[in-house]
ROFISE-307257 format. One record per residue: x, y, z of N, C-alpha, C in turn. Coordinates in steps of 0.2 Angstrom, whole numbers, plus 5000, padded with zeros to 4 digits. Example, Ala and Ser with C-alpha at 12.3 -4.5 7.8 and 13.67 -1.06 7.14 Angstrom:
506649725039506249785039506649845039506449895035506849955036506450005039
REM end
This chain:
467153685343467653745343467453795338467453855341467253915337467853945333467753965327468353995324468054065322468354115326468154185325468754225323468654265318469254305315469054375315469354425319469254495319469754535315469454575311469954625307469954685310470554715313470654775316471154815313471054885315471554935312471255005312471655055310471355115310470955125304470555185304470155195298470555195291470155185286470455195279471055145277471155095280471755055279471454995274470854985273470554935269470254875272470054885279469754835283469154805279468654845277468054825274468154795267468654815264468854785257469054715258469454705263469754635265469154595268468754625271468154585274467754555268467554605263467254585257467554525253468254535253468654485249468554415253468654415260468654355263467954315263467354365263466754335263466454325256466954345251466754335244466054365242466054425245465354465244465454535244465054575241465054645242464554665247464254615250463854635256463954575261463754595267463854545272463354495273462754505276462254455277461554485274461454545274460854575271460954625267460554645262460654695258460754765261461054815259461154875262460454915262460254935268459654975269459855035273459455085273459655145276459655125284460155145287460155135295460455065297460655025292460854955295461554945293461954995291462654985288463054955294462954975300463454955305463254875307462654855305462354795307462654735302463054755297463154715292463854685292464254705297464954685296465154625299464754575298465054505300464754455296465054405294464854355289465254285290465054245286465354175286465854165280466354135281466854125276467154055277467554035272467853965272468553965269469053935271469653925268469953855270470153825264470453755265470053705269469353715268468953665272468753685279469053745281468853765288468353825287467753815290467353875290467453925296467353985295467554035301467054095300466954125306466554195305467054245305466954295301467454355301467054415302467354465306467054525309467454585307467154625304467554695302467354745307467854755312467754795318467554865315467854885309467754955307467054975306466654925305465954935304465554955310465854955316465554965322465855035325466255065321466555125324466155185321465955225326465555285324465955345326465755405322466055465324466555485318466755545319467255575314467955555315468355575311469055555311469455575318469255635320469555665326469355625333468855585333468655545339468755475338469055455333469155385331469555345336470055375339470555345343470255305348469855335352469555305358469055245356468655255350468255205348468655145346469255155342469655105340469855065345470155095351470355065356469855015359469255035360468754995363468654935358468554945352468454885347469054835347469654865348470154815348470154775354470054805360469954765366469454715366468854735363468354685363468454625358468754645353468954595347469454545350469954575354470454535357470154485362469654505365469354465371468954405367468654415362468154365359468454325353468954355349469154325343469654275344469654225340470254175340470854195337470754235331471354255327471154325326471654375326471554445324472054465318471654485313472054515307472154595308472754615309472854685310473054715304472654755301472754785294473154855295473654865291474054925290474054945283474255005281474255035274474955055272475155015267475855025265475955095262475355125259475455195256475555245261475255245267475355295272475955285277476155215277476755205281476455195288476955185293476755175300476555245303475955235307475755295311475755285318475655335322475555335329474955285331474455295327473855255329473955175328474355165323474555095321474955065327475355105330475855085335475455075342474855115343474455115349474055045348473755025342473454965341473854905342474554915340474954855340475154845348475254895352475354895359474854855362474154865361473654835364473654755362473754745355473754675353474354635356474954665357475554625359475354595366474954635370474854615377474354555377473954545372473454505372473554425372474154405370474354335369473954295364473554335360473154305355473554295348473354255344473654245337473554315333474054355332473954415328474354405321473954425316474354425309474354495306474954515305474954585302474954585295474354615292474254615285474454685282474954695278475154765275474754765269474254805269473754815263473954865258473654855252473754905246474454895243474754825244475354815240475154785233475054835229474754825222475254815217475854825218476354825213477054795216477554785212478154755214478554805219478554865217478854915221478654915228478054915229477754915236477954855240478154795237478354735240478854755245479254805243479854815247479854875252479154905253479054965257478754945263478854885265478454865271478954855278479554865277480054855282479954885288479654955288479554995294479054955299478654915296478054885300478354825305478954805303479254755308479354785315479454855315479554895321478954875326478354855324477854845328477854785332478354745331478554685335478054635335477654625329477154575328477354515324478054505323478254445319478154455311477954405308477954395301477454455298477554475292477154525289476854485282476254505281475954475275475754535271476054535265475854585260475254565256474754605256474154595253473854645249473454635244473054685241472354665241471954695246471254665247470854675241471054735237470554745231470654695226471254665225471354615220471454545222471554545229471554475232472254445232472754485229473454455229473754445237474054395238474354385245473854355250473154355249472654345254472754265255472854225250472954155251473454135256474054165256474554145261474354165268473954225268473754255275473254205278472754185273472254135276472554065278473054045274473353985276473553985284473854045285474054055292473454065297472954095295472354105299472054045301471953995297471653935298472053875302472753895302473153845306472853835313472753775315472553775322471853775323471453795318470753785318470453715318469953705322469653635322468953635320468853575317468153565315467753525321468153515326467753485332467553535337467053515340466753565345467053555352467053605356467353605363467053555367466353555367466053505372465753445368466153395369465853335365465353295369464753305368464253275372463553265367463153215369462553215366461953255369462153285374461653335377461653395373461053415371460953475367461253535370461553585365461853645367461353695364461053735368460553785366460753855368460753895363460953965364460354005363460254055368459654105367460054165365459854185359460154245356459654295353459854355352459454415350459754475352459454525349459754595351459654615358459954665361459854685367459154705369458954695375458254715377457654675374457754615371457254575368456954535373457254525379457054485384457454415386458054415383458454355384458654345392458754395395458954395403458354365406457754395405457154375408457054305407457154285401456954215399457454165403458154185403458554145407458454145414458254205417458154205424457554165426457054165422456354125423456554055423456954035418457153965417457453945423458053975425458453955431458053965437457554005437457154005444456553965444456453925439455853875439455953825444456653795445456753745449457453745450457653715456458453705457458753675452459253695449459653665443460253645445460553595441461253575442461653615437462053655440462553695436463153665436463353655430464053615428464453655424464853705426465353735422465853685419465953675413466353625410467053655409467553615412468253635411468453635403468853685401469153685394468653715389468053745391467653775386468053835384467853865378468153925375468153985380468654005382468654065386468154065391467754125391467254125397466554115395466454085389465754065388465454015393464854035396464653995401464153935399464253875400463753825399463453805405462753815406462453795412462053735410462153685414461753615413461053635416460553625412459853635414459453565415459253555421458853485422458253505426457753485423457053495426456453485422455953465424455253455421455453415414455853365415455953325409456453345404456753405405457253435401457953415403458453415399459153405400459553435395459853495396460253525390460753575393461253595389461653645391461353715388461353765392461153825390461753865389461853905383462453945382462254015384462554045389462354105391462654165387462254205384462454265380462054325383461654315388461254375390461554415395462254405396462654455400462554445408462454385410462354365417463054385421463554385417464254405420464554465415464154515414464354565410464954605413465454615409466054655411465854725412466254765416466154835417466254875411466754855407466854895401466354895396465854845396465454825391464954885390464754925395464254975394464555025389465155025388465455075384465255065376465155005375464954985368464554925368463954925370463454865371463354835364463254875359463154845352463654805350464254825350464854785347464854715352464854725358464954675363464354625361463754645360463254595360463354555353463554585348463754555342464254495343464754515346465354465347465054405351464654425356464454365361463954325357463554355353463054315349463354275344463854295340464254255336464554195339464854205345465254145348464654095350464154125353463554075355463354035350463154065344462954035338463453975336464053995336464553945333464553885338464453895344464553845349463953805351463353825348462753795349462553735344462053695346461753655342461053685339460753715344460053755342460053825344459853865340459853935343459053955344458953975350458254005351458354085349458054105344458154175342457554215344457754265349457154305352457154375348456454395346456354455343455854495347455754555347455354595350454654605346454154585349453454585345453254655344453454705348453254765347453654805341454254775340454654805334454554765328454354705328454354665322455154635321455154605315455854575313456254635310456854645313457254705311457854675306458154725303458754705299459254665303459354685310459854655314459654585316458954575317458654505318458854465312458754485306458854445300459654425300460054475302460754455302460954395306460654405312460754345317460454285314459854285312459554225309459954195303460254245299460654225293461254185295461554215301462254185303462054115306461554105309461354035312461253995306460854015301460753975295461453955292461854005291462453995287462953945291462853945298463153895302462853825303462253825299461853755299461653735306461453785310461153775317460453765316460153725321459453725322459153795324458553805322458353875324457553875326457453905331456753915334456653995335456154025332456054095333455554115338455754145343455254175349455054245347454454255346454154325346453954345353454454375357454254395364453954455365453654475371453354535372452654535369452354475367451754475364451154505368451254505374450754535379450754615378451254645375451254715374450954735367450854695363450554705356449854735357449754785353449054815353448554765351447954765354447454705353447254705345447254755342447054755335447554725330448154725333448754695329448954625331448554595336448654525339448454475334448754465328448554415324449154375322449154315326449754275325449854255318449354235315449354205308449754255303449454325304449754375299450454395301450654395307451254415309451754355307451554295308451954235306452054235298451554255294451654255287452154315285452054365288452554425287453254405289453354375294454054355296454354305291453954255289454154195284454354235278453954275276454054315269454754345269454954375275455554415276456154365276456054305279456554255280456654205274456254215269456354165263457054175260457254125257456954055255456954015261457454015266457353965271456953995277456353965277455853995282455453935286455753875285455353815288455653815295455353855299455653855306455053865311455053835317454553855322454553925324453953955324453854025327453354015333453654045339453254035345453154105348452454125349452354185352452354185360452754225363452954215370452854275374452754275380452754325385453154305391453854315391454254285396454054315403453854375403453654405410453054375413452654345408452054315411452154235411452754215409452954145409452454105404452254135398451854105393452254075388452154005387452453965382453253955382453453965388454253955389454353875389453953835392454053765391453953745383453453775380453353755373454053775369454353835371454953855367455553795368455553775374456153725376455953655372455353635373455153575369455253575362455153635359455253645352455953645350456353675354457053675353457353605353457153565358457353495358457153455352456553465350456253435344456753455338456953515337457353535332458053505332458253495338458953465340458853395337458353355338458253285336458153285328457853335325457753345318458453345315458853385318459553405315459953345315459953305320460453245320460153185318459553185315459253115312459653095306459653035305459853005299459352965295459152985289458652945285458952895282458752835282458952775279458952785271459452755268459552765261458952735257458752675259458152645256457552685257457452715262456852755263456852825259457452855259457552915254457352895247457652845245457552825238456852805236456552765241455852745240455352805240455452855244455052915244455252965238455852985237456053035233456053015226456252955224456352945217455752945213455152925216454552935212454353005211454453045216454353115216454753155210455353125210455853155205455553135198455353065197455153045191454553085188454053095193453453135191453653205189454153235192454353305190455153305190455353285184456153285183456353345182457053355182457353425181457253435174457153505172457053525165457653515161457553495155458053485150458453545148459053545148459453605146459953595140459853635135460253615128460053545126459453525127459253455124459553405128459853415134460153365138459653355144459553285146459153275152459553245158459353275163459653255170459253195172459653145174459353085177459653065184459253075189459453065196459252995197459852955199459752885200459752855207460052895212460152865218460252925223460052915229460052975234460252945241460752975244460952955251461053015255460953005262461153055267461953045269462253105268462953095270463053105278463653075280463753085288463953155289463753175295463853245297463453265303463553325306463253355312462553385310462453395303461753415301461653385294460953385292460853345286461153375280461453325277461753335270461553275265461253295260460953245255461353245249461553185246461853185240461353155235461253185229460853155223461353145218461453075216461853055211461553055204461853095199461553095193462053105187461753095181462253095175462553165174462153225175462353285173462253335179462653335184462453375190462553445189462953465184463053535182462453575179461953535177461353555174460753565178460853545185460353555190460353635192459853665191459853735193459453755199459553815202459253835208458453815209458053835204457353815205457253745207457553695203457453625205457753605211458353635213458553625220458053645225457753695224457153725229456653665229456453645223455953595223456153535227456753505226457053455230456953465237457253525239457253545246456553535249456053565246455353575248455053495249455253455244455053385245455353345251455953365252456253335258455953355264455753425264455453455270454753425271454453415266453753385266453653315269454253275267454153205268454553185274455053225277455453205283455453265288455553245294455553295300456153345299456053395296456653445295456553515297455953525301455753595303456353625307456553685306457053715310457753705308457853665303458453635301458753655294459253695294459553715287459853645284459653635278459953565275460453585269460853535267461353545262461153495257461053515250460953465245461453475240461753415238462353405233462153365228462253385222462153345216462853325213462953255213463553225211463553185205464053175202464053135196464053065197463653025193463552955193463452935186463952895183463852875176463552805176463252795170462952725169463452675170
REM end
């Protein structure tokens, strides 16, 4: 089950401030760089134990105030189509506007769960200035102050009601999403795959809205392919391909086990590629990176070792992923990409026996223990892997609060060196255990 929350509303009502509040960050996924502002408005958040992806649609609206109306309409329609819950933000200081009413009209038709957040309620007086928004016919009103955080808890309690931690398709068959920016070669990859051999196509009843799961069987492979390449692209999409591709990518990542992330070899790793990668990592999905169009790279720049090093440097600290250089047009290394994705799937679901973990890790910890802090020594006594869909390791020790990030990185590196974890984000927890 994917949990996707879209924040919609006219300009300057505080959508981005609310987004930053929900993602507990002043930035989304990568640092602000010139030219990537629009690429930054989606991130991972969690409330009451429910993880979800939040999208600030305002980040995708271009143009000046006088041309906003058409843009907002498009974003609302696309958000309604793809999101599970929509937070509609209005501004108590300006009151109800015609544009608010237009957005509400579109939302009422959707049948989706809509939560009306009246923002900028920063004092008691403003608590009672929201009554005109009941005219929008969207039910309960949530008074919030995105800037201070007041009221957001009640709003989020309602947001996560009905969210599930279970996935839509309960199966041991791997679910692989091929994701990336437009024009990196996703459609060619899919068409080449589907054209290799007659395939058994099994649309599964009950899958979320119109995401397509295609069962791929052939050449020893058996997995579900999550279609994001626009094999059934809607007519309206060409109006705003950028926002559409982001929405589809987010849904595909959330519903997959492994993401094959395609980048364009002629462009290198861009800010938007890093956004997609970061979202897959935050969702703890398996990751394989395909550097496609390798055939188009100029001969003097065709140095896989150098290109791979540059990519890993940009992806640090988590860069233990397979990187494969492909040319989909020439059908180069497509099988290798699939084999690797299935290996990563196995890495992600493996469970390391507690006895093996302790036998290998405790001597390494003894040889290089956590540094003492304020004269106190951390003693790690016992290690186990916790149950879950991806690897979580618990290290029981006397003073977990004194274990700092550099030592966490050392532990992660040792786990990766000693166990098959390539392509898999892992979680490490230090927990108290007294003598």
